[in-house]
N, C-alpha and C positions, 0 to 999 in steps of 0.2 A: 507369413509374419515372423518376424527373427522373434527372438528369444529378448532381445534389448528393445525393440519397440513394443512389444508386448509388457514388460517391466514400466516404460515409460508410460505409455498410455494410460498404466495402470495409478502411477503416480499422478499424473495428469486429472483423475479421476477424485482421488483422494486427495487434491489440493482444491478440487473444485467443491468437496462438501464442506472442506473445511474453510473456505470461503462463503458459504450459506450460513457456517455458525456464525461467521464474521459481519455478515450483513443481520442477522437475527439479532447480534449483542448490538448492532448499532441503532435498530428499532427500539428493543428495549430498553434497552443501559439507563441505570437509574439516575445517573449522571451525566454531565455533557461532557466530562472527560471521560468516561467508558466509552461513550460514541467517537469520541474523539480518536481512539484508541483503537477501536474496531476499525474503524473508516481508514487509518493507517494500515491497521494489521491487513486490511482488504488488500490496500493498494499495493502491500508488499506483495501479497500473495499472486495479485495481477501480473506485477513483474517477472516471480517462478513462472506463470501459466505461459506468456508471452516467451520466455525464453526455453521452455520445453516444446513449445509445439514450432518455435523456431528450428530446433535443433530435429523433430521429428518429422517436418517437410524438407529437411537440409538447406536452412536458410540461415547463414551463419548471419547476416546483417541484423536480425532481429534482436540480436544478443544489444547492437548497439540502442535499438529500439526500448529495450527492456532497461537498459542504463538511463535512458534518459528519463523516460516514467519513474524510474525510483528516483531521481532528483528532483523533479517535479514533485512529486510524492511528499517528499522529505521539506522540500522550500513550501509548498501549501501547508504542511501539517505546523510547521512553527510558525506561520502568517497567521493561521486561526487561532494559533494559542495565545500569540501576542495580542490579537485582536480580541481574545476574551480578558484578558490580562487587564490590558488598557483603552481598551473601547476605541483605541485609534490605533493604524497602521503606520504614522511617519512620528511619533515620537518614539525617543530612545530613553527616555526615562521616566520615573517617577517623580511628582512635588517635591521628594526629600533631596532628589540632586542623586539619588542612587542607580546605577544601571539594573 
């Protein structure tokens, strides 16, 4: 095992620990916004894990998968926040006509 592989394996383990901490915050978060932020952070760390595993396995196409997952994570977070704010995903503004 080369030194680079050892460092990347250690980095992957450290990211997994941070993901466990984010999962704990998502379960125990005092507010809904803390939980949403923790789930978003978990998704971001998942993107990093996919990229690291792809690099360790010598599969550069995993980077494309991780970028797609990052876009889905971002759009999903925005959709959940909009739903919490307006109670509907189809409405663009509130009653006063403001966006």
